[in-house]
C-alpha positions in Angstrom: 54.1 20.1 -32.6 50.3 20.0 -32.0 48.7 16.9 -30.5 45.7 17.0 -32.8 45.6 17.8 -36.5 42.9 18.4 -39.2 42.8 15.2 -41.3 39.4 15.4 -43.2 36.3 17.4 -43.9 32.8 16.0 -44.0 31.8 17.2 -47.4 28.2 15.9 -47.7 25.9 13.2 -46.4 25.8 9.9 -48.3 23.0 7.8 -46.9 20.1 7.8 -44.4 22.2 5.8 -41.9 24.5 8.8 -41.2 27.3 8.1 -43.7 29.4 10.9 -45.2 31.6 11.6 -48.1 34.8 12.7 -46.4 37.7 14.4 -48.1 41.3 14.6 -46.9 42.3 18.0 -45.6 45.3 20.3 -46.1 46.9 18.3 -48.9 47.2 15.1 -46.8 46.6 11.6 -48.0 43.3 10.1 -46.8 44.0 9.3 -43.2 40.7 8.1 -41.7 40.6 4.4 -40.8 38.3 2.1 -38.8 38.7 2.6 -35.0 40.3 6.1 -35.3 38.9 8.5 -32.7 38.1 12.0 -34.2 36.8 15.3 -32.8 34.4 17.3 -35.0 35.1 21.0 -35.3 33.5 23.4 -35.0 31.3 21.8 -32.4 27.6 21.6 -33.3 24.7 21.8 -30.9 22.8 18.5 -30.7 25.5 16.5 -32.6 28.3 14.4 -31.2 31.6 16.2 -30.6 33.8 13.0 -30.8 33.3 9.6 -32.5 35.2 6.6 -33.7 35.4 5.7 -37.4 33.1 2.7 -37.9 33.7 2.1 -41.6 35.6 3.5 -44.6 34.8 2.8 -48.3 37.3 4.5 -50.6 36.1 6.6 -53.5 39.5 7.8 -54.7 42.9 8.5 -53.1 41.6 11.7 -51.3 38.0 10.8 -50.4 35.9 8.0 -49.0 32.4 7.2 -47.7 32.8 7.1 -43.9 30.5 6.2 -41.0 31.1 7.0 -37.3 29.8 5.0 -34.3 28.2 8.1 -32.7 26.4 9.3 -35.8 23.3 7.2 -36.0 21.1 8.9 -38.7 20.7 11.5 -41.3 19.7 14.3 -38.9 23.0 14.1 -36.9 24.9 13.7 -40.2 23.4 16.7 -41.8 24.3 18.8 -38.7 28.0 17.8 -39.1 28.3 18.5 -42.8 31.2 21.0 -43.3 32.9 20.0 -40.0 36.5 19.0 -39.9 37.7 15.8 -38.3 40.7 16.3 -36.0 42.8 13.2 -35.0 45.6 12.7 -32.6 48.9 12.8 -34.4 50.1 9.9 -32.2 47.2 7.7 -33.6 48.1 8.3 -37.3 50.5 6.2 -39.3 54.2 6.9 -39.1 55.3 9.2 -42.0 51.8 10.6 -42.6 53.2 14.1 -42.7 56.6 13.6 -44.2 55.2 14.1 -47.7 54.0 17.6 -46.7 57.4 18.9 -45.5 58.6 21.3 -48.2 55.9 20.1 -50.6 54.6 23.6 -51.2 57.9 25.4 -51.3 58.2 27.5 -54.4 54.5 27.5 -55.2 53.0 30.9 -56.3 50.3 32.4 -54.2 47.8 34.7 -56.0 45.2 36.8 -54.3 41.8 37.6 -55.9 42.4 41.4 -55.6 46.1 41.9 -55.1 47.4 39.4 -57.8 50.7 37.7 -57.2 51.5 37.7 -53.5 54.8 35.8 -53.8 56.2 32.3 -53.4 55.7 29.8 -50.6 58.9 29.4 -48.5 57.4 27.2 -45.7 54.4 26.2 -43.6 54.3 27.1 -39.9 52.4 24.8 -37.6 50.4 27.0 -35.1 47.9 26.0 -32.4 44.9 27.5 -34.3 45.8 26.7 -37.9 48.8 26.4 -40.1 50.3 29.5 -41.7 51.7 29.7 -45.2 55.0 31.6 -45.2 55.2 33.6 -48.4 58.2 35.5 -49.6 56.6 38.7 -50.9 56.8 39.3 -54.7 57.8 42.9 -53.8 60.8 41.5 -51.9 62.2 42.0 -48.5 59.5 40.5 -46.3 57.6 37.4 -45.5 53.8 37.4 -45.5 51.9 34.9 -43.2 48.6 33.6 -44.6 46.3 31.4 -42.5 45.9 28.1 -44.3 42.1 27.9 -43.9 39.2 27.1 -46.2 37.8 30.6 -45.8 40.9 32.1 -47.5 42.2 29.3 -49.8 40.0 29.3 -53.0 41.9 26.7 -55.1 45.1 24.7 -55.2 46.3 23.9 -58.7 48.9 21.1 -58.3 49.8 21.1 -62.0 50.5 24.8 -62.1 52.0 24.8 -58.5 49.7 27.7 -57.7 47.6 28.5 -54.7 44.6 30.9 -55.2 43.5 32.9 -52.1 40.9 35.5 -51.4 42.3 37.4 -48.5 40.5 40.0 -46.3 41.5 43.6 -46.8 44.6 44.5 -44.8 46.0 41.0 -44.2 48.9 41.6 -46.6 49.9 44.7 -44.8 50.4 43.0 -41.5 
């Protein structure tokens, strides 16, 4: 199991004091709380690499307005927009990941060009990013798809469907 995990993405700036609208990542509940230390990735030149959450004002169950102790103004905040917040798993509440275990099993995965790829049979935790394990619609093999924003276009919870836009050749690996 990894020591650090992606818990939120900084979607946009919210105020001149360096606040952000932060959204939960990877289907998790919102896990940022006051005092939690986070690392910002990818690292940004002339912006902090780590900070502690200074305040959290919920917007809904998956997003909040968040400030950090090391982000003192709009310039630093604008540089960090789009970054992900990594937190130590040991610092997160017990059971934070239990809801995810098996949560996507059976969901259909559709690629923008290839159409139906198959159904999710699991999620593998890897050092760089998690991988969706997908039983191929053609049968007989498992396809591994990196669970990253660059590939995942949409997640439709009602339809239990994950839309992806995969680079050429990934499905043949």
